[in-house]
Each structure stands twice: as structure tokens, then as C-alpha cells.
C-alpha positions in Angstrom: 33.3 29.0 -21.2 34.7 25.5 -21.5 33.3 24.5 -18.1 29.9 25.8 -19.1 30.0 23.9 -22.3 31.1 20.8 -20.6 28.2 21.0 -18.0 25.7 21.7 -20.8 26.8 18.6 -22.6 27.0 16.4 -19.5 25.7 13.0 -20.3 22.8 11.7 -18.2 23.4 8.5 -16.3 20.2 7.8 -14.4 16.6 8.8 -13.9 14.6 8.2 -10.7 10.8 8.1 -10.2 9.8 11.4 -8.7 6.0 10.8 -8.8 3.4 8.3 -10.0 -0.1 9.0 -11.1 -1.8 5.6 -10.8 -5.4 4.4 -10.4 -6.7 4.9 -6.8 -10.4 4.3 -7.3 -12.1 1.5 -9.3 -15.7 1.7 -8.0 -17.4 1.3 -4.7 -18.3 3.8 -1.9 -16.0 6.7 -1.4 -15.8 8.3 2.1 -14.4 11.6 3.3 -13.2 12.1 6.9 -14.8 14.7 9.1 -12.4 17.5 8.5 -12.5 16.9 4.8 -8.7 16.5 4.4 -8.6 12.9 3.5 -10.6 10.6 1.2 -11.0 6.8 1.4 -11.3 5.1 -2.0 -11.6 1.3 -2.6 -9.4 0.1 -5.5 -9.5 -3.7 -6.0 -8.2 -5.4 -2.9 -6.7 -2.2 -1.6 -8.1 0.8 0.2 -6.4 4.1 -0.8 -6.2 7.2 1.4 -6.0 10.4 -0.7 -4.9 13.8 0.7 -7.5 16.1 -0.9 -5.3 19.1 -1.3 -2.3 17.5 -3.0 -3.7 14.2 -4.3 -1.0 12.3 -2.4 -1.8 8.6 -2.0 -1.1 5.9 0.5 -2.6 2.4 0.6 -4.1 0.1 3.2 -3.7 -3.5 1.9 -6.9 -5.2 1.9 -11.4 3.4 9.4 -12.3 2.9 10.0 -13.8 -0.4 9.3 -13.7 -2.4 6.0 -15.7 -5.3 4.9 -14.5 -7.8 2.4 -15.8 -10.7 0.3 -13.9 -13.0 2.6 -16.7 -12.3 5.2 -14.2 -10.5 7.4 -14.5 -7.0 9.0 -11.3 -5.1 9.7 -10.8 -2.1 12.0 -7.9 0.2 11.0 -5.9 2.9 12.6 -5.5 4.5 9.2 -3.1 7.2 10.3 -0.7 4.5 11.4 -1.5 2.2 8.5 -2.2 -0.5 11.1 -5.0 -3.1 11.3 -6.2 -3.0 14.9 -8.7 -5.8 14.8 -10.1 -8.5 12.5 -13.3 -10.4 13.1 -15.8 -12.6 11.3 -18.7 -10.7 9.9 -21.2 -13.5 10.9 -23.0 -12.8 7.6 -23.1 -15.8 5.3 -22.7 -13.6 2.3 -20.6 -10.4 1.6 -21.4 -7.1 3.4 -23.1 -4.7 1.0 -23.7 -1.6 3.3 -22.1 -0.2 6.4 -22.8 2.8 8.7 -21.7 4.2 12.1 -24.0 5.9 14.5 -23.3 9.6 15.5 -21.0 8.5 18.4 -19.0 5.9 16.3 -19.6 3.3 19.0 -22.2 1.3 17.0 -21.6 -0.2 13.6 -24.4 -1.5 11.3 -23.7 -3.9 8.5 -26.2 -4.9 5.8 -25.4 -8.1 4.0 -26.3 -9.9 0.8 -27.9 -12.6 3.1 -30.8 -10.2 3.9 -29.7 -9.7 7.5 -28.4 -6.7 9.4 -25.9 -6.9 12.2 -25.2 -4.3 14.9 -21.7 -4.3 16.4 -20.6 -2.6 19.7 -17.1 -1.3 18.6 -16.0 -0.7 22.2 -17.0 -4.1 23.8 -16.3 -5.8 20.4 -19.3 -8.0 20.0 -22.5 -8.3 17.9 -25.4 -6.8 19.8 -28.3 -7.3 17.2 -29.1 -9.7 14.4 -32.0 -8.1 12.5 -33.9 -10.4 10.1 -36.9 -9.7 7.8 -35.5 -7.8 4.9 -36.0 -9.0 1.4 -32.9 -9.5 -0.7 -29.7 -7.6 -0.5 -29.6 -4.9 2.2 -27.8 -2.1 0.3 -28.6 0.8 2.6 -28.4 1.3 6.4 -28.5 4.5 8.4 -28.8 5.2 12.2 -31.3 7.8 13.5 -29.2 10.9 14.3 -30.7 11.2 17.8 -28.7 8.9 20.1 -31.6 8.6 22.6 -33.8 7.3 19.8 -32.4 3.8 19.2 -33.6 3.3 15.7 -32.0 2.0 12.5 -33.3 2.6 9.0 -32.6 0.2 6.1 -33.6 -0.5 2.6 -33.3 -3.6 0.5 -34.3 -5.0 -2.9 -38.0 -4.8 -2.2 -37.7 -0.9 -2.5 -39.2 -0.5 1.1 -37.6 1.5 3.9 -37.7 -0.4 7.2 -37.5 1.2 10.7 -35.9 -1.1 13.3 -36.3 -0.5 17.1 -33.0 -1.5 18.6 -34.5 -2.0 22.1 -36.7 -4.8 20.8 -34.7 -5.8 17.7 -38.0 -5.7 15.7 -39.1 -3.8 12.6 -41.6 -1.3 13.9 -42.6 0.4 10.5 -42.2 0.0 6.8 -42.2 3.1 4.6 -43.6 2.2 1.2 -43.5 4.8 -1.5 -40.7 4.0 -4.0 -41.0 1.8 -7.0 -37.3 1.2 -7.6 -34.1 0.9 -5.5 -33.8 3.5 -2.7 -30.4 5.1 -3.1 -30.0 7.4 -0.1 -31.6 8.3 3.3 -31.0 11.8 4.7 -32.3 13.2 8.0 -33.4 16.8 8.1 -34.1 16.6 11.8 -35.3 14.0 14.3 -38.7 14.0 12.7 -38.1 14.4 8.9 -36.5 11.9 6.5 -35.6 12.4 2.8 -35.3 9.4 0.6 -34.2 9.3 -3.0 -34.6 6.5 -5.6 -34.0 5.3 -9.1 -37.7 5.7 -9.7 -37.0 9.4 -10.4 -38.6 10.7 -7.3 -37.6 12.0 -3.8 -39.9 11.5 -0.8 -40.0 13.6 2.4 -41.3 11.4 5.3 -42.8 12.5 8.6 -41.2 10.1 11.1 -43.9 10.8 13.8 -46.8 9.7 11.6 -44.5 7.7 9.4 -46.3 9.0 6.3 -45.4 10.6 3.0 -45.4 14.4 3.4 -44.1 15.4 0.0 -43.2 13.6 -3.2 -40.8 15.5 -5.5 -40.5 14.3 -9.1 -37.0 14.9 -10.2 -37.2 13.4 -13.8 -34.0 11.4 -13.6 -32.7 8.4 -11.8 -31.4 9.7 -8.5 -28.3 8.1 -7.0 -27.9 10.5 -4.1 -29.6 13.4 -2.3 -28.0 16.0 0.0 -29.8 18.4 2.3 -28.6 22.0 2.1 -27.8 23.4 5.6 -30.3 25.9 7.0 -27.5 28.3 7.8 -25.5 29.8 4.9 -26.1 32.0 1.9 -27.4 29.8 -1.0 -29.0 32.7 -2.9 -26.9 31.9 -6.0 -28.6 28.5 -6.1 -32.0 30.0 -6.3 -32.8 29.6 -2.6 -35.0 32.6 -1.9 -37.2 31.3 1.1 -36.7 29.6 4.3 -37.5 25.9 4.3 -36.2 22.5 3.2 -34.0 22.5 0.1 -32.0 19.5 -1.2 -29.5 18.7 -4.0 -29.9 15.7 -6.2 -27.3 13.9 -8.4 -28.1 11.2 -10.9 -28.1 9.9 -14.4 -27.8 13.3 -16.1 -24.5 14.0 -14.5 -25.5 17.5 -13.1 -26.5 18.8 -9.7 -30.0 20.2 -9.2 -31.4 22.1 -6.2 -35.0 21.5 -5.2 -37.4 23.3 -2.9 -39.5 20.8 -0.9 -42.5 23.1 -0.3 -43.2 23.7 -4.0 -41.5 20.5 -5.4 -39.8 22.8 -7.9 -36.2 22.8 -9.2 -34.8 26.2 -8.3 -31.3 25.7 -9.7 -29.8 23.4 -12.3 -26.1 23.2 -13.1 -25.4 24.4 -16.7 -24.4 21.4 -18.9 -21.5 22.2 -21.4 -22.6 21.8 -25.0 -20.1 19.0 -25.7 -21.6 16.9 -22.8 -25.2 16.9 -23.9 -24.8 13.8 -26.0 -22.6 12.1 -23.4 -24.7 12.5 -20.3 -24.7 8.7 -19.7 -20.9 8.7 -19.4 -21.0 11.5 -16.8 -23.8 10.2 -14.6 -23.1 10.6 -10.9 -23.1 7.5 -8.6 -22.5 9.3 -5.3 -22.9 12.7 -3.7 -22.0 13.9 -0.2 -21.8 17.2 1.7 -18.5 18.1 3.5 -19.5 20.8 6.0 -15.9 21.5 7.2 -14.8 22.4 3.6 -18.2 23.9 2.6 -18.1 21.6 -0.4 -20.2 19.0 -2.1 -18.3 16.0 -3.4 -19.7 13.9 -6.3 -18.4 10.6 -7.8 -19.0 9.9 -11.5 -19.6 6.6 -13.3 -16.2 7.2 -14.9 -14.5 7.1 -11.5 -13.9 10.9 -11.3 -14.3 12.6 -7.9 -15.4 16.2 -8.2 -15.4 18.9 -5.5 -18.0 21.8 -5.8 -18.4 24.9 -3.8 -21.5 24.2 -1.7 -22.9 27.8 -2.1 -22.3 28.2 -5.8 -21.9 24.7 -7.2 -18.8 25.9 -9.1 -16.2 23.3 -9.7 -13.2 23.7 -7.4 -11.3 20.5 -8.0 -11.5 17.2 -9.9 -9.5 14.0 -9.3 -9.4 11.2 -11.8 -9.6 7.9 -10.0 -8.9 5.6 -13.0 -7.1 6.3 -16.2 -7.6 3.1 -18.2 -4.8 2.3 -20.7 -2.6 5.4 -21.4 -1.9 5.8 -25.1 0.0 9.1 -25.1 1.2 11.7 -22.6 2.8 15.1 -23.1 4.0 18.0 -20.9 1.8 21.1 -21.2 2.0 24.8 -20.1 4.8 27.4 -20.5 6.6 26.0 -17.4 5.5 22.3 -18.0 3.2 22.7 -15.0 0.6 20.3 -16.5 0.5 17.0 -18.4 -2.1 16.1 -21.0 -3.0 12.4 -21.2 -4.8 10.4 -23.9 -6.3 7.2 -22.4 -8.3 4.4 -24.0 -11.4 6.8 -24.2 -12.7 9.7 -26.2 -11.8 12.2 -23.4 -8.5 13.9 -22.7 -7.3 14.5 -19.2 -5.2 17.5 -18.2 -3.5 17.1 -14.8 -2.1 20.0 -12.8 1.0 18.4 -11.3 1.1 20.6 -8.2 -2.4 19.7 -7.0 -3.4 16.6 -9.1 -6.5 18.6 -10.3 -7.8 17.0 -13.4 -9.6 18.7 -16.2 -11.5 16.4 -18.6 -11.8 17.5 -22.2 -14.8 16.4 -24.3 -15.0 16.6 -28.0 -13.8 13.4 -29.7 -16.3 10.6 -30.1 -13.9 7.7 -30.3 -10.6 6.7 -28.7 -7.9 9.3 -28.8 -4.7 7.8 -30.3 -2.0 10.5 -30.2 -1.0 14.0 -29.0 1.5 16.6 -29.8 2.3 20.0 -28.2 3.6 23.2 -29.8 6.9 24.6 -28.6 5.4 27.3 -26.3 3.3 24.7 -24.5 0.0 26.6 -24.7 -1.5 24.8 -27.7 -1.7 21.1 -28.5 -3.3 18.8 -31.0 -5.1 15.5 -30.5 -6.1 12.8 -33.1 -8.6 10.0 -32.7 -10.3 6.9 -34.2 -13.2 9.2 -35.2 -11.1 10.4 -38.2 -10.7 13.9 -36.7 -8.1 16.1 -35.2 -8.7 18.8 -32.6 -6.6 21.8 -31.6 -6.7 22.9 -27.9 -5.5 26.0 -26.2 -4.7 26.6 -22.5 -5.8 29.9 -21.0 -3.9 31.9 -18.3 -6.1 30.3 -15.6 -5.1 26.8 -16.8 -8.5 26.1 -18.4 -8.2 24.3 -21.7 -10.7 24.8 -24.6 -11.0 23.4 -28.1 -10.3 26.2 -30.7 -10.4 24.1 -34.0 -11.2 20.7 -35.4 -10.4 19.1 -38.7 -12.0 16.2 -40.7 -10.7 14.6 -43.9 -9.1 11.2 -43.2 -10.9 8.1 -44.4 -9.8 6.1 -41.3 -8.7 6.7 -37.8 -5.9 9.3 -37.4 -3.0 7.5 -35.6 -0.2 10.0 -35.5 0.1 13.8 -35.3 3.0 16.3 -35.3 3.1 20.1 -34.8 5.4 22.6 -36.4 8.4 23.4 -34.3 9.3 27.1 -34.9 5.9 28.7 -34.8 2.3 27.6 -34.4 1.8 27.4 -38.2 0.8 23.9 -39.3 0.0 20.4 -38.3 0.9 17.1 -40.0 -1.3 14.0 -39.5 -1.0 10.4 -40.7 -3.7 7.7 -40.8 -4.6 4.1 -41.3 -5.7 5.2 -44.8 -1.9 5.4 -45.5 -2.1 9.2 -46.3 -0.3 12.2 -44.9 -2.1 15.5 -44.5 -0.8 19.0 -43.8 -3.2 21.4 -42.1 -2.5 25.2 -41.8 -3.5 26.9 -38.6 -5.2 30.4 -39.0 -3.2 33.2 -37.4 -6.0 34.4 -35.2 -6.0 31.0 -33.4 -2.5 31.6 -32.3 -3.3 35.0 -30.8 -4.1 35.0 -27.1 -6.6 37.9 -27.4 -8.4 36.5 -30.4 -8.4 32.9 -29.3 -10.2 33.9 -26.0 -13.2 35.2 -28.1 -13.7 31.9 -29.9 -17.1 30.5 -28.8 -17.1 27.2 -30.9 -14.3 25.3 -32.6 -13.3 26.5 -36.1 -13.1 24.0 -39.0 -9.7 23.3 -40.5 -9.1 22.0 -44.0 -6.1 20.0 -45.2 -3.8 22.0 -47.4 -1.9 18.9 -48.9 -2.8 15.2 -48.9 -0.3 12.6 -50.1 -0.4 8.8 -50.1 2.7 8.0 -48.1 3.0 4.2 -47.5 1.4 0.9 -48.4 0.5 0.1 -44.8 -0.6 2.0 -41.6 1.5 5.0 -40.8 2.5 4.7 -37.1 4.5 7.9 -36.6 5.1 11.3 -38.1 7.5 14.1 -37.0 8.5 17.6 -38.2 12.2 18.7 -38.3 13.4 21.5 -36.0 13.5 24.0 -38.9 9.9 23.1 -40.1 11.2 22.2 -43.6 11.1 18.4 -43.5 8.6 15.7 -42.4 9.5 12.1 -41.6 7.1 9.2 -41.4 7.4 5.6 -40.1 5.1 2.8 -41.2 4.2 -0.9 -40.7 5.7 -1.5 -44.1 9.2 -1.3 -42.4 10.1 1.9 -44.2 10.7 5.4 -43.0 10.3 8.2 -45.5 11.5 11.9 -45.7 9.2 14.5 -47.2 9.3 18.2 -48.0 7.1 20.3 -45.8 6.2 22.8 -48.6 4.6 20.4 -51.1 4.8 17.0 -49.4 7.1 15.7 -52.1 9.1 12.5 -51.3 12.8 13.2 -50.8 14.1 9.7 -49.8 13.4 6.4 -48.2 15.2 4.8 -45.2 15.3 1.0 -45.5 16.9 -1.5 -43.0 14.4 -2.4 -40.3 13.1 -6.0 -40.4 9.7 -5.2 -38.9 7.3 -2.3 -38.7 8.5 1.1 -37.5 6.8 2.5 -34.4 8.4 5.9 -34.0 10.5 8.5 -35.9 12.3 11.5 -34.4 14.6 14.2 -35.8 17.7 15.1 -33.8 17.5 18.6 -32.4 21.1 19.4 -33.3 22.2 17.2 -36.2 20.9 16.2 -39.6 20.0 12.8 -38.3 16.7 10.8 -38.0 16.1 8.2 -35.3 13.7 5.3 -35.8 12.5 2.5 -33.5 11.0 -0.7 -34.6 9.2 -3.9 -33.7 12.4 -5.7 -34.5 13.7 -4.4 -31.1 16.3 -2.0 -32.6 16.9 1.7 -32.8 18.6 3.2 -35.9 20.2 6.5 -36.7 20.1 7.7 -40.3 21.8 10.5 -42.2 19.1 12.6 -43.9 21.5 13.7 -46.7 22.4 10.2 -48.0 19.7 8.2 -46.2 22.4 5.8 -44.9 22.2 4.0 -41.6 24.8 5.5 -39.3 24.2 3.5 -36.1 22.1 0.6 -34.8 21.3 0.2 -31.1 20.5 -3.3 -29.9 19.4 -4.2 -26.4 15.6 -4.3 -26.2 14.0 -7.7 -26.1 10.7 -6.5 -27.4 9.2 -3.9 -29.7 10.6 -0.3 -29.2 7.5 1.9 -29.2 8.8 5.4 -28.6 12.1 7.3 -28.7 13.2 10.8 -27.8 16.5 12.7 -27.9 17.8 14.0 -24.6 21.0 15.7 -23.4 20.9 18.2 -26.3 20.8 15.4 -28.9 23.7 13.4 -27.5 21.6 10.6 -26.0 18.4 8.7 -26.7 15.7 7.5 -24.4 13.6 4.6 -25.7 10.5 2.8 -24.3 9.5 -0.8 -25.1 6.5 -3.0 -25.1 8.0 -4.9 -22.1 7.6 -1.9 -19.8 11.3 -0.9 -19.8 13.0 2.4 -20.5 16.6 2.5 -21.9 19.0 5.4 -21.9 21.6 5.3 -24.8 24.7 7.3 -25.4 25.0 7.9 -29.2 28.7 8.4 -29.3 29.5 5.0 -27.7 26.5 3.0 -28.8 26.2 2.1 -25.1 23.0 1.5 -23.1 23.8 3.5 -20.0 20.8 2.6 -17.9 17.7 0.4 -18.0 14.8 1.7 -16.0 11.9 -0.6 -14.9 8.9 1.5 -14.0 5.9 -0.1 -15.8 4.4 -3.5 -16.1 3.2 -3.2 -19.7 3.6 -1.3 -23.0 4.9 2.2 -22.7 3.1 4.2 -25.4 3.7 7.7 -24.0 7.2 9.2 -23.6 8.0 13.0 -23.5 10.7 15.2 -22.0 10.2 18.7 -20.6 11.7 21.9 -21.9 14.4 22.0 -19.2 15.4 18.4 -20.2 15.5 17.3 -16.6 12.1 15.5 -16.3 10.6 12.8 -18.4 7.0 11.5 -18.3 5.9 8.1 -19.4 2.4 6.5 -19.8 1.7 2.9 -20.1 -1.2 0.4 -20.7 -0.8 -0.5 -17.0 -2.9 2.7 -16.4 0.1 4.4 -14.7 1.7 7.7 -15.5 5.3 8.1 -14.2 7.3 11.2 -13.8 11.1 10.6 -13.9 13.7 13.1 -12.6 17.2 13.3 -14.0 19.3 12.4 -10.9 22.7 12.4 -12.7 24.0 15.6 -11.0 22.6 14.5 -7.6 24.3 11.1 -7.8 27.5 12.7 -8.9 27.5 15.1 -6.0 26.6 12.2 -3.6 29.5 10.2 -5.0 31.9 13.1 -4.7 30.8 13.8 -1.1 31.2 10.1 -0.3 34.7 10.1 -1.9 35.7 13.2 0.1 34.4 11.7 3.3 36.3 8.5 2.5 39.6 10.5 2.0 39.1 12.3 5.3 38.4 9.1 7.1 41.5 7.4 5.6 43.6 10.3 6.7 42.2 10.1 10.2 42.8 6.3 10.2 46.4 6.9 9.2 46.8 9.4 12.0 45.3 7.0 14.6 47.6 4.2 13.5 50.6 6.6 13.8 49.5 7.6 17.3 48.8 3.9 18.1 45.2 4.6 19.1 44.2 1.1 18.0 40.6 1.0 19.3 39.5 4.0 17.4 41.5 2.9 14.3 39.6 -0.5 14.4 36.2 1.2 14.8 37.0 3.6 11.9 38.3 0.8 9.6 35.2 -1.3 10.3 32.9 1.7 9.5 34.7 2.2 6.2 34.1 -1.5 5.5 37.9 -2.1 4.9 38.7 -5.7 5.9 42.4 -5.3 4.8 42.9 -2.2 6.9 41.3 -3.9 9.9 43.8 -6.8 9.3 46.7 -4.3 9.2 45.6 -2.8 12.5 45.5 -6.2 14.1 48.9 -7.1 12.8 50.3 -3.8 14.2 48.8 -4.5 17.6 50.3 -8.0 17.6 53.7 -6.6 16.8 53.6 -4.6 20.1 55.0 -5.9 23.3 52.3 -7.9 25.0 50.5 -7.8 21.6 48.1 -10.7 22.5 47.0 -8.9 25.6 46.5 -5.6 23.9 44.5 -7.3 21.1 42.2 -8.9 23.7 41.7 -5.5 25.4 40.8 -3.8 22.1 38.5 -6.6 20.7 36.6 -6.8 24.0 35.8 -3.1 23.9 34.3 -3.2 20.4 30.5 -3.0 20.1 28.5 -6.1 19.1 27.9 -4.9 15.5 31.6 -4.2 15.2 32.5 -7.7 16.5 30.0 -9.2 14.0 31.8 -7.3 11.2 35.3 -8.5 12.4 33.9 -12.0 12.5 32.8 -11.7 8.9 36.2 -10.4 7.9 38.2 -13.0 9.7 36.4 -15.8 7.8 38.2 -14.5 4.6 41.5 -14.0 6.4 41.5 -17.5 7.7 41.5 -18.9 4.1 45.1 -17.6 3.7 48.0 -19.1 5.6 49.7 -15.7 5.8 46.8 -14.2 7.8 45.4 -17.2 9.6 47.4 -16.4 12.8 45.6 -13.0 13.2 42.3 -14.6 12.4 42.8 -17.4 15.0 44.0 -14.8 17.6 40.7 -12.9 17.2 38.7 -16.1 17.3 40.5 -17.1 20.5 39.6 -13.7 22.0 35.9 -14.0 21.1 35.7 -17.6 22.5 37.5 -16.6 25.7 35.5 -13.5 26.5 32.0 -14.2 25.0 29.6 -16.8 26.4 28.3 -19.4 23.8 24.8 -18.0 24.2 26.0 -14.5 23.3 28.0 -15.8 20.3 24.9 -17.6 19.0 23.1 -14.3 18.9 25.6 -12.9 16.4 24.3 -12.5 12.9 26.0 -14.8 10.4 27.5 -17.0 13.2 26.5 -20.3 11.6 28.0 -19.8 8.1 31.0 -18.2 9.8 31.7 -21.3 11.9 31.0 -23.6 8.9 33.6 -21.7 6.9 36.2 -21.5 9.7 36.2 -25.2 10.6 37.7 -26.8 7.4 40.4 -24.1 7.0 41.3 -24.2 10.7 41.7 -28.0 10.5 43.9 -27.6 7.5 46.1 -25.0 9.3 46.3 -27.3 12.3 47.4 -30.2 10.1 50.0 -28.0 8.4 51.3 -26.8 11.8 51.4 -30.5 13.0 53.5 -31.5 10.0 55.7 -28.5 10.6 56.1 -29.4 14.2 57.0 -33.0 13.3 59.6 -31.7 10.8 61.1 -29.3 13.3 61.3 -32.1 15.9 63.1 -34.3 13.4 65.6 -31.5 12.6 66.1 -30.9 16.3 66.8 -34.7 16.8 69.2 -34.7 13.9 70.9 -31.6 15.2 71.2 -33.1 18.7 72.7 -36.3 17.3 75.2 -34.3 15.2 76.3 -32.4 18.3 76.8 -35.6 20.2 79.0 -37.0 17.5 81.1 -33.9 17.4 81.6 -34.0 21.2 82.7 -37.7 21.1 85.3 -37.0 18.4 86.6 -34.0 20.3 87.1 -36.2 23.4 89.0 -38.8 21.3 91.3 -36.2 20.0 92.0 -34.9 23.5 92.8 -38.4 24.8 
């Protein structure tokens, strides 16, 4: 029992980053490889490679071929993360479009300088320089038939040009669009589909080079995709044989069109909450991935969505960019998800195993804070739009809004949920008031909540003016009887949950309070402030029990960990600090972000922490205390075994193995003792030479580093000089120069060696003088003995 209690109350000593969710796409053209397993997304000056199934990310700094504003083209072996070749693009302005032919041997680049270059990727030279376009060439496509050497392009004059690569001339101009052409798709060798921002799609006959059909689509089209002839698309309204295509554009939904009748045969249903936000969901790119039987779209908000090609049902969504993260919480009964509030009116729910992201619409302004009920199925959000919303996660992981509340006069900046049961919510606002909202019982029932078609309206049960300035934080005690608030007025206050009556005031911080938290085990309140300190308060007498100093900036969030025995705090300098309450000691400082950490939350098992920062990164931290302790214990056991083995080797006079083991243990003193033992043997110098010569190069380098220290002490200089002599005698100068650290070693050896030589010279002189005196004394004694004899 005592051991179990000790392990349960084990203090944490360290966290390590287990995963990062960071921006991987900030705009530009997304590409998917042929088997559909990897996706290539530009992100600033990097190119990120995303594994579609898991969302795992790796980066190419600066395929594949990439074009940059530095007017360079780079060819990459992306699986090896290696740049194979770099060459000048020849364009005098940045490359705007790029396309390979069907054999991947020819590359076409369209530039902002109104020219098109064709590159032979095998022979590595420019084969064509096509001039005649008007303005930026933003679209290039090769004819799918290799024998038909033709290139299609479009530029800012809204015309489609056909280039004959045999003659390097423009042989035809297809004129039909009145705005930018956004995509060119080949149905077969004789049919071309073009889409444009002029809200029409045109089917061209490439034999006659005339317009066969014009299909009005009633929205600005960013991309069109032809449905394959083979496959069952009956769920998309495809009833007859013939050409059908999918469009994606400004309305943010996919539509299926029949070319023969120019009719829309299927349109994705738009959720009710998106109807007023279509502009924020508009699609910028759409592509078919035949290997996965999926259609991939890219939204203007940098979200990448995967749909089943036969049903257009959403299969997966990845969020390419998160903006500033203002709050983050674990979600789900097993903490399998996280919910994130970013600098936008939408919430993002990430499934940690797959990186699938669900985007929740409802708020109309930036969401400021979140809190999750104890079971992890329901959570609450509050926003600048003066509202709160209650959300519930279904068994399949889908999240829906079940209730909303209005009542605050200004933006709602903090929210807290009841701890024991899903009974009530407490909110605080910039209007300096606190409100308590009751949750109807039917919302907490799984069966009844599933039947809710639209969010219910909540009404505040109690409203109380709490502070004189903005209230930054609110929290509920573990027994649901108390509420604590922290404000910019430098005060924290304690309130009764039943009637919101004031019970006491905590005074002591020198600047505004950012966060308040109740201890899960003691009658203690923790506060953090812009003055860089954390304080613990007794909630009976409202006295300050402890003050923790160590942050150099505002402390934005705090949580209790290790069953209330430790605190974890986050600052505006991007640092996390782990504190032990009993000793007032900062155990560890963790550097994982580059900017303010607004989001900090621990999971139910208390072995994971998630943080969210204004650097757009979400970091998952794992408690590695036990792992590090086991590693340290294993290392200590290994050290003991090796020391015993070393003792046995010395006893058996197996000096070579003893030297090697002592060097591997990084024990300079032990190595010195081994060398002294060798020198004590008969023919010690000879045996030392034999053993030193048989060492490996890295072992000799280690001994060289050790003897520099030995040589500084007159007691050990003889052993050091003996090893130096052996190395100089048996190693060529060229070999010695290859040793790592040889230069500083020689520079350190010289002055002490000279000093030892001078000392020995003085000693030799002294011994010679003593010998001379002794000899003279003996001669005098002999002469006196002779006189006595005579």
C-alpha cells in the first residue's frame, strides 16, 4: 500500500515533446503523388510532405521540381530529402505555373514574364522558349497523347493558346472566357474542358478547335474535374452515359454537371450554419486521386478536404494553418481529440490518431476561451460575439452544437464548467460581470441530445458585477460550491455558486491576474499574474501561502498536476515551468514555443499536456519522468556491472581490456590507475607500449584527452609522459595530426611539460651537488683513517 501511494504521488521531473501540430500549408498549389499516399504543400520558404493517412509531416527546405522567387528551379528526390539538381529558370520574373508531361520527361514552366519554357529533364536543358502570351502565364498543361506534341496555356488575356512543340509556334487560340481560366482538363485526345472565374465551363472540340458546349455554373469556378467513365456515380445523379464533371468554386460546395444537358445533376448539401459564411469556405483547388477513389479540395482557409469520389461524402479533413491559438483542451472520454480555439470564429477538433480535423461553425466573431466537462463529451466555447455555445461529441466523433446563450454586453472572455456533473456554466466578460447558466437535463442525456435539430437557447440564472476591470479568468471548485475569478484590477475573488455572493478577496498581485485555478485536493487557490509570479492562497482566511518567482514575463496559464502537488505554468515568453509546491522549486523549464502560450491543459491520466501558442503551433507533451528514471537506473546498473568487470580485469592483470572498459566508462582516474599498475610490473614500460599500441584510434584519442589533465599534476606527469612517448614513438606525425583535439592537446601539454623538465633539471642539479658533497665527505674520512693508521 505504501509503495502504491508513493508511486501515485511521485513528483514529475520532466516533459518531452511527443507531437507538434504546426502550420504546413499557407497558400499555393497543393500536389498529391500518384498513389495518393503523400501530399506536397508549400508553406512559406519550405515545402512540406504530408502522409495522408496519419498527417505526419516532413519538410524540404526551400518532386519533384520546385520554382522559387529567386528564379531557380530545384529537382528533389523527396523520399531521400535530397536536392538532386538546381538550375536557373531563365525566366526574368518568378515562375507562376508548372506541369510535367505524361512521361515526366518534359517540364513546362509559365512565368510572370509572359514566356513559357520547356525543359528536358533527362538531358537537362531548355528545349523551347515560347513567346506570345499576354501577361502572367498562370496555367500550362501538356496534351495527354505523347505523340501529339502540344502544350496548352492560359494567361491574363483569358485566352487558351495551343502551342505546337515541333515548330515552337502558337497554332490556335481558343477564345470564349471573359475572366481568368482556372483549369484545363482533357476528356480524351479530342475534347478539352476549361473552367473560369466568369462562371462558365466550356467543352472544346480540339479537332475543329471550336466551342462544343458552354455550361453556366452560376459561381466563380476555381477548378473542374472530370468524372471517370468507369465507376458507379449513381448517388451523384449520373443516370446516363456521357461526359460529367465536378466544379468547385466560390460557394465552397462541389457540384456535378452533365455536359449534354448543361444541367447540375448533384449539389453537395450546405450545412445551415455555413450559408452566411460561404465566402470563407470557397474552394481554391480541386483534384481527382484515382488510386484512392477520392476528390481532394483546398479551401481559402487552407483546409484540405478528402471526399469519396462516388458519394462526395467527407472522409478526412486536414487543417493547413491554425492562425494564433488562443485556447486548447483535451476532448473525448479517452482524450482522443483536442478542441482548439484560434483567432477566428471557427473551432477545430483534431483527432490525434489521424490528424483529421472537424471545423465547427456557429460563432460570428473570434472565440476566446474553452472549457470541457469532466466526462469529456461536452464542452463550452465563448467569443467576442457576446455569446456562449455548448457542444456535444457523438459516438462517431462528430461534434454538434446543442445550446447557445446570449446576455453579456461585451465579448465573453472566460468560461468554466461545473466539475461534478454537467449542471451549469460560469462565464465572465469585459462588461465586468459574472453569469451562471443552468444546463437543461435533456441536453446531458445521450439519447435526447441526439434528437436535437437546432441549438437550444440558454438563459443566465444569476448575474453579478464582479470586478472594476476586465475579468480574465473564472474557475469552479471541485465540489461545485465555489467560484473564483481573476481580473485586470489585480484582484482575485471567491464567490458562492448558489447565489453568486462574494465570500472574500485575494489581494497581493502587483499587476493584472491572468489565471485562477482551484487545487484538486486542498482548500487552496492558485493565481498567475502579469507581474511574473504565481501565488497560492488559502480559501478559508484568504491569506497568501506561497509565492513562486521565476518567470521573466507575464504568467498566462496555470494548472495543477501530480494530484495537486505540482504546478505547471505558461508564460508570454513561450516558456513552460514545472513547480513543486512543497519546496517552492522550479523543477524544469521547457522551451517549446516562440510566443505567448494561451492554451494549457492536462489529460485525465495526468501523463500528457497540450499547449497552444500565438506562434500557431499546438504541442503535445508527454510525462517522461518514469522513463528517465528507468533509463537512469538501467545506466547505473550497467555502470556497476562494468565497474565490477573492470575490478576483475585488473585483478587478473588483463590490462588491455581494462583500459578499453575504463575508456568506455569515461573514467580518466581509472585509466590512470590501470597505467600505474602496468608501470609497476617488471618491464612496465614495454608492457605499456604493447597495450597502448593495440588500442583503437578513438580510444587513443580519449587517452590523449585524459593525459592532458594528468600532465598538470606532478604526481601523475610521469604516466602522462610515458603515454606521450609511446604515441610519438609508434604513430607517424601525419597520423597524429588526424587525431581529434590534437592541437589544443599539444598546446596544453607544452607549458606543463617544460615546467616538469625545469623541475627535474633543478632536481638533477641538486642531486649532483649532494653527490659531490658526499664524495668529498668520503674522501676526507678516508684521509683521516690513513693518518690514524700511520
